[in-house]
DRENDO-1510 file (C-alpha; in Angstrom, 1 decimal, always signed):
<recs>
REC; n; res; u; v; w
REC; 1; UNK; +103.9; +89.0; +70.6 .
REC; 2; UNK; +102.1; +88.6; +67.2 .
REC; 3; UNK; +103.9; +89.6; +63.9 .
REC; 4; UNK; +102.0; +91.1; +61.2 .
REC; 5; UNK; +104.0; +91.6; +58.2 .
REC; 6; UNK; +107.0; +93.7; +59.4 .
REC; 7; UNK; +105.2; +94.9; +62.4 .
REC; 8; UNK; +105.3; +93.3; +65.8 .
REC; 9; UNK; +102.6; +94.1; +68.2 .
REC; 10; UNK; +102.7; +93.1; +72.1 .
REC; 11; UNK; +105.4; +91.8; +74.3 .
REC; 12; UNK; +106.5; +95.1; +75.5 .
REC; 13; UNK; +107.0; +96.1; +71.7 .
REC; 14; UNK; +106.5; +99.9; +70.8 .
REC; 15; UNK; +103.0; +101.3; +70.4 .
REC; 16; UNK; +101.2; +100.3; +67.2 .
REC; 17; UNK; +98.5; +102.8; +65.6 .
REC; 18; UNK; +95.5; +101.6; +64.0 .
REC; 19; UNK; +93.7; +104.5; +62.2 .
REC; 20; UNK; +91.6; +105.7; +59.3 .
REC; 21; UNK; +88.1; +106.9; +58.5 .
REC; 22; UNK; +85.2; +105.4; +60.1 .
REC; 23; UNK; +83.8; +104.1; +56.8 .
REC; 24; UNK; +85.2; +104.2; +53.2 .
REC; 25; UNK; +83.1; +107.0; +51.9 .
REC; 26; UNK; +84.9; +107.1; +48.4 .
REC; 27; UNK; +88.5; +106.5; +47.3 .
REC; 28; UNK; +89.8; +110.3; +47.5 .
REC; 29; UNK; +89.0; +110.5; +51.1 .
REC; 30; UNK; +90.5; +107.1; +51.8 .
REC; 31; UNK; +93.6; +107.4; +50.0 .
REC; 32; UNK; +94.3; +110.9; +51.4 .
REC; 33; UNK; +93.9; +109.9; +54.8 .
REC; 34; UNK; +96.1; +107.0; +54.4 .
REC; 35; UNK; +98.6; +109.0; +52.8 .
REC; 36; UNK; +98.7; +111.7; +55.4 .
REC; 37; UNK; +98.6; +109.3; +58.3 .
REC; 38; UNK; +101.7; +107.3; +56.7 .
REC; 39; UNK; +103.7; +110.4; +56.6 .
REC; 40; UNK; +103.0; +111.1; +60.2 .
REC; 41; UNK; +103.8; +107.8; +61.5 .
REC; 42; UNK; +107.0; +107.5; +59.3 .
REC; 43; UNK; +108.0; +110.7; +60.9 .
REC; 44; UNK; +107.4; +109.5; +64.4 .
REC; 45; UNK; +108.3; +106.3; +63.9 .
REC; 46; UNK; +105.1; +104.6; +64.8 .
REC; 47; UNK; +104.1; +101.3; +63.1 .
REC; 48; UNK; +100.7; +101.9; +61.2 .
REC; 49; UNK; +97.9; +99.5; +60.3 .
REC; 50; UNK; +95.2; +101.3; +58.1 .
REC; 51; UNK; +91.6; +101.0; +59.3 .
REC; 52; UNK; +88.3; +101.7; +57.5 .
REC; 53; UNK; +85.1; +99.6; +57.2 .
REC; 54; UNK; +83.7; +98.8; +53.9 .
REC; 55; UNK; +80.2; +98.7; +55.5 .
REC; 56; UNK; +78.7; +99.7; +58.7 .
REC; 57; UNK; +75.9; +97.2; +59.5 .
REC; 58; UNK; +74.7; +98.5; +62.8 .
REC; 59; UNK; +73.6; +102.0; +62.0 .
REC; 60; UNK; +71.0; +103.7; +64.4 .
REC; 61; UNK; +68.9; +105.1; +61.8 .
REC; 62; UNK; +67.7; +103.1; +58.8 .
REC; 63; UNK; +68.5; +106.2; +56.6 .
REC; 64; UNK; +72.1; +106.6; +57.9 .
REC; 65; UNK; +74.9; +106.0; +55.4 .
REC; 66; UNK; +76.2; +102.5; +55.8 .
REC; 67; UNK; +78.9; +102.5; +52.9 .
REC; 68; UNK; +79.5; +101.9; +49.1 .
REC; 69; UNK; +79.4; +99.1; +47.0 .
REC; 70; UNK; +81.0; +96.1; +48.8 .
REC; 71; UNK; +83.3; +95.1; +45.9 .
REC; 72; UNK; +84.1; +98.7; +45.2 .
REC; 73; UNK; +85.0; +99.3; +48.9 .
REC; 74; UNK; +87.3; +96.3; +48.9 .
REC; 75; UNK; +89.1; +97.2; +45.7 .
REC; 76; UNK; +89.9; +100.7; +47.7 .
REC; 77; UNK; +91.3; +99.0; +50.5 .
REC; 78; UNK; +93.4; +96.8; +48.3 .
REC; 79; UNK; +94.7; +100.1; +46.6 .
REC; 80; UNK; +95.7; +101.7; +50.3 .
REC; 81; UNK; +97.5; +98.4; +50.9 .
REC; 82; UNK; +99.6; +98.6; +47.6 .
REC; 83; UNK; +100.3; +102.2; +47.3 .
REC; 84; UNK; +101.1; +102.9; +50.8 .
REC; 85; UNK; +102.5; +99.3; +51.9 .
REC; 86; UNK; +100.8; +99.3; +55.0 .
REC; 87; UNK; +98.5; +96.3; +56.3 .
REC; 88; UNK; +94.8; +96.8; +56.3 .
REC; 89; UNK; +92.3; +96.1; +58.9 .
REC; 90; UNK; +88.4; +96.2; +58.6 .
REC; 91; UNK; +85.3; +94.8; +60.3 .
REC; 92; UNK; +83.4; +91.7; +59.1 .
REC; 93; UNK; +79.7; +91.3; +59.8 .
REC; 94; UNK; +78.6; +87.8; +58.4 .
REC; 95; UNK; +80.1; +84.5; +57.5 .
REC; 96; UNK; +79.2; +85.0; +54.1 .
REC; 97; UNK; +81.7; +88.1; +53.7 .
REC; 98; UNK; +84.7; +86.4; +55.1 .
REC; 99; UNK; +86.3; +84.7; +52.1 .
REC; 100; UNK; +86.3; +87.9; +50.0 .
REC; 101; UNK; +87.5; +90.1; +52.7 .
REC; 102; UNK; +90.1; +87.9; +53.9 .
REC; 103; UNK; +91.4; +88.1; +50.5 .
REC; 104; UNK; +92.2; +91.9; +50.9 .
REC; 105; UNK; +92.5; +92.4; +54.6 .
REC; 106; UNK; +95.2; +91.4; +57.0 .
REC; 107; UNK; +93.3; +91.8; +60.1 .
REC; 108; UNK; +89.6; +90.6; +60.4 .
REC; 109; UNK; +87.7; +92.7; +62.9 .
REC; 110; UNK; +84.7; +91.5; +65.0 .
REC; 111; UNK; +82.7; +94.2; +65.8 .
REC; 112; UNK; +81.7; +94.9; +69.3 .
REC; 113; UNK; +78.1; +93.9; +69.0 .
REC; 114; UNK; +79.2; +90.6; +67.4 .
REC; 115; UNK; +81.8; +89.5; +69.8 .
REC; 116; UNK; +79.7; +86.7; +71.2 .
REC; 117; UNK; +78.7; +85.4; +67.7 .
REC; 118; UNK; +80.4; +81.9; +67.9 .
REC; 119; UNK; +80.0; +80.9; +64.3 .
REC; 120; UNK; +81.4; +84.2; +63.0 .
REC; 121; UNK; +84.4; +84.0; +65.4 .
REC; 122; UNK; +85.2; +80.6; +64.3 .
REC; 123; UNK; +84.7; +81.0; +60.7 .
REC; 124; UNK; +87.0; +84.2; +60.8 .
REC; 125; UNK; +89.6; +82.4; +63.0 .
REC; 126; UNK; +89.4; +79.5; +60.2 .
REC; 127; UNK; +91.1; +82.0; +57.7 .
REC; 128; UNK; +94.4; +82.0; +59.6 .
REC; 129; UNK; +94.1; +85.9; +59.7 .
REC; 130; UNK; +94.8; +88.1; +62.7 .
REC; 131; UNK; +91.4; +88.4; +64.6 .
REC; 132; UNK; +90.8; +91.6; +66.3 .
REC; 133; UNK; +87.8; +91.3; +68.7 .
REC; 134; UNK; +86.1; +94.5; +70.0 .
REC; 135; UNK; +84.9; +94.0; +73.5 .
REC; 136; UNK; +81.4; +94.5; +73.5 .
REC; 137; UNK; +79.9; +97.5; +75.7 .
REC; 138; UNK; +77.8; +94.6; +77.5 .
REC; 139; UNK; +80.8; +92.7; +78.5 .
REC; 140; UNK; +82.9; +92.6; +81.4 .
REC; 141; UNK; +86.8; +92.2; +80.3 .
REC; 142; UNK; +86.9; +89.0; +82.2 .
REC; 143; UNK; +84.4; +87.6; +79.8 .
REC; 144; UNK; +86.6; +87.9; +76.8 .
REC; 145; UNK; +88.3; +84.4; +77.8 .
REC; 146; UNK; +85.3; +82.8; +76.3 .
REC; 147; UNK; +85.9; +84.9; +73.3 .
REC; 148; UNK; +89.6; +83.9; +73.2 .
REC; 149; UNK; +88.6; +80.1; +73.6 .
REC; 150; UNK; +86.3; +80.1; +70.6 .
REC; 151; UNK; +89.2; +81.6; +68.3 .
REC; 152; UNK; +91.7; +79.2; +69.8 .
REC; 153; UNK; +89.4; +75.9; +69.3 .
REC; 154; UNK; +90.3; +76.2; +65.6 .
REC; 155; UNK; +94.1; +76.5; +66.2 .
REC; 156; UNK; +94.1; +80.4; +65.8 .
REC; 157; UNK; +96.2; +82.1; +68.3 .
REC; 158; UNK; +96.5; +85.5; +66.4 .
REC; 159; UNK; +94.1; +87.4; +68.6 .
REC; 160; UNK; +94.2; +91.0; +69.5 .
REC; 161; UNK; +91.5; +92.3; +72.2 .
REC; 162; UNK; +90.1; +95.8; +71.8 .
REC; 163; UNK; +88.5; +98.0; +74.6 .
REC; 164; UNK; +85.9; +100.6; +73.2 .
REC; 165; UNK; +84.0; +101.6; +76.5 .
REC; 166; UNK; +81.2; +100.0; +78.4 .
REC; 167; UNK; +77.5; +100.9; +78.7 .
REC; 168; UNK; +77.1; +103.3; +81.5 .
REC; 169; UNK; +73.3; +104.1; +82.1 .
REC; 170; UNK; +71.4; +105.2; +78.7 .
REC; 171; UNK; +73.2; +106.8; +75.9 .
REC; 172; UNK; +76.7; +106.8; +77.5 .
REC; 173; UNK; +79.9; +104.8; +77.6 .
REC; 174; UNK; +82.6; +105.0; +80.2 .
REC; 175; UNK; +86.1; +103.3; +80.1 .
REC; 176; UNK; +87.5; +101.4; +83.1 .
REC; 177; UNK; +91.3; +101.4; +82.6 .
REC; 178; UNK; +91.4; +98.4; +84.9 .
REC; 179; UNK; +90.1; +96.3; +81.9 .
REC; 180; UNK; +93.0; +97.1; +79.7 .
REC; 181; UNK; +95.2; +95.3; +82.5 .
REC; 182; UNK; +92.6; +92.7; +83.0 .
REC; 183; UNK; +92.6; +91.7; +79.3 .
REC; 184; UNK; +96.4; +91.7; +79.2 .
REC; 185; UNK; +96.6; +89.0; +81.3 .
REC; 186; UNK; +95.1; +86.7; +79.0 .
REC; 187; UNK; +98.4; +87.0; +77.0 .
REC; 188; UNK; +97.3; +88.6; +73.8 .
REC; 189; UNK; +97.9; +92.2; +72.6 .
REC; 190; UNK; +95.4; +94.6; +73.8 .
REC; 191; UNK; +94.3; +97.8; +72.1 .
REC; 192; UNK; +92.4; +101.0; +73.0 .
REC; 193; UNK; +89.9; +102.4; +70.8 .
REC; 194; UNK; +89.7; +106.1; +72.0 .
REC; 195; UNK; +87.3; +107.0; +69.5 .
REC; 196; UNK; +84.6; +105.0; +69.8 .
REC; 197; UNK; +84.8; +105.3; +73.6 .
REC; 198; UNK; +83.7; +108.7; +73.4 .
REC; 199; UNK; +80.4; +108.0; +71.7 .
REC; 200; UNK; +77.1; +108.8; +73.1 .
REC; 201; UNK; +75.1; +105.9; +71.5 .
REC; 202; UNK; +71.8; +106.1; +69.8 .
REC; 203; UNK; +71.5; +109.9; +70.9 .
REC; 204; UNK; +68.2; +110.9; +69.2 .
REC; 205; UNK; +68.2; +109.7; +65.5 .
REC; 206; UNK; +72.1; +109.1; +65.5 .
REC; 207; UNK; +74.7; +108.2; +67.7 .
REC; 208; UNK; +76.4; +111.4; +69.1 .
REC; 209; UNK; +80.0; +111.9; +70.6 .
REC; 210; UNK; +82.4; +114.3; +72.3 .
REC; 211; UNK; +85.8; +114.2; +70.5 .
REC; 212; UNK; +87.4; +116.5; +72.8 .
REC; 213; UNK; +88.0; +113.7; +75.4 .
REC; 214; UNK; +89.9; +111.5; +72.7 .
REC; 215; UNK; +93.3; +112.6; +73.8 .
REC; 216; UNK; +92.7; +112.2; +77.4 .
REC; 217; UNK; +91.4; +108.6; +76.9 .
REC; 218; UNK; +94.4; +107.9; +74.5 .
REC; 219; UNK; +96.9; +109.2; +76.7 .
REC; 220; UNK; +95.6; +107.4; +79.7 .
REC; 221; UNK; +95.4; +104.1; +77.9 .
REC; 222; UNK; +98.9; +104.3; +76.7 .
REC; 223; UNK; +100.1; +105.1; +80.2 .
REC; 224; UNK; +98.5; +101.7; +81.3 .
REC; 225; UNK; +100.8; +99.9; +78.8 .
REC; 226; UNK; +98.5; +99.1; +75.9 .
REC; 227; UNK; +99.9; +97.4; +72.8 .
REC; 228; UNK; +97.9; +99.5; +70.2 .
REC; 229; UNK; +96.1; +102.5; +69.8 .
REC; 230; UNK; +92.9; +102.7; +67.6 .
REC; 231; UNK; +91.7; +105.9; +66.2 .
REC; 232; UNK; +89.1; +106.7; +63.7 .
REC; 233; UNK; +90.5; +109.7; +61.9 .
REC; 234; UNK; +88.9; +111.9; +59.2 .
REC; 235; UNK; +90.1; +115.1; +57.3 .
REC; 236; UNK; +86.9; +117.0; +58.3 .
REC; 237; UNK; +84.6; +115.0; +60.7 .
REC; 238; UNK; +81.8; +117.4; +60.6 .
REC; 239; UNK; +81.1; +116.4; +57.2 .
REC; 240; UNK; +81.8; +112.5; +57.8 .
REC; 241; UNK; +79.2; +110.3; +56.7 .
REC; 242; UNK; +79.5; +108.0; +59.8 .
REC; 243; UNK; +80.4; +108.8; +63.4 .
REC; 244; UNK; +80.9; +112.4; +62.5 .
REC; 245; UNK; +80.8; +113.4; +66.2 .
REC; 246; UNK; +83.5; +110.8; +67.5 .
REC; 247; UNK; +86.4; +110.8; +64.8 .
REC; 248; UNK; +89.5; +112.7; +65.4 .
REC; 249; UNK; +90.5; +115.7; +62.9 .
REC; 250; UNK; +93.4; +114.7; +60.9 .
REC; 251; UNK; +95.0; +117.9; +61.8 .
REC; 252; UNK; +95.3; +117.0; +65.4 .
REC; 253; UNK; +96.8; +113.5; +65.0 .
REC; 254; UNK; +100.5; +114.4; +64.8 .
REC; 255; UNK; +100.4; +116.2; +68.0 .
REC; 256; UNK; +98.5; +113.5; +69.8 .
REC; 257; UNK; +100.9; +110.8; +68.7 .
REC; 258; UNK; +103.9; +112.7; +69.7 .
REC; 259; UNK; +102.6; +112.9; +73.2 .
REC; 260; UNK; +101.5; +109.3; +73.5 .
REC; 261; UNK; +104.7; +108.1; +72.0 .
REC; 262; UNK; +106.6; +109.6; +74.8 .
REC; 263; UNK; +104.4; +108.1; +77.4 .
REC; 264; UNK; +104.6; +104.9; +75.8 .
REC; 265; UNK; +108.4; +105.1; +75.7 .
REC; 266; UNK; +108.3; +105.6; +79.5 .
REC; 267; UNK; +106.1; +103.0; +80.2 .
REC; 268; UNK; +107.9; +100.3; +78.0 .
REC; 269; UNK; +111.4; +101.3; +79.2 .
REC; 270; UNK; +110.1; +100.7; +83.0 .
REC; 271; UNK; +109.2; +97.0; +82.2 .
</recs>
């Protein structure tokens, strides 16, 4: 089990939600989404960690939106943290960004494409923050042991592992639910990203997706016994500036969480 502020994750604790818009588009959407998710999770008694990227560094198209000004985005994350009293998780993309981001974020996330970058992993781990590593689409779950060893090498054992699907031919991902169990055997909390897992990568000029499968993947993963559920959530995904095809509409969130909480209660009470 790992403690983050007042939230305990892992060790047969109840399900934790990590959620928010894919990227910070502006202050209004970010604060509104955080406020609504906080209301829902308070009603359901689900611990909530806010997630949004200050920058998307791996866009398919050179013309795709990648984020607003770095310092402005961090100020918005700080405002979410202060106004709603929730921990904040965000991606890092280079060693140079880590110091500034670590002053705001409670959890530093290593994007899937960067999960084997040794120097980035070690620099992030040295902050002493919780490190959430997205399993690369190109990795077997067993290979995450090498990622873990890199972080542990600087005496940081605050590690989360996140599944987000595996490359399946061209322009498609598949989720092998066995990977969740494999990664749990490493002894660290395991999280399922049910939104990136429905992406159709690099489909024409942008990455596509099929959001209707988000609930199925979320429910299946919770039934396996995950510790956290990761969802990118937007008030109007059709107008989102990033990952429009794979974000969960905000108005669907409460019904989905109500269902997965019931599943989680059954699974955790059996153990």
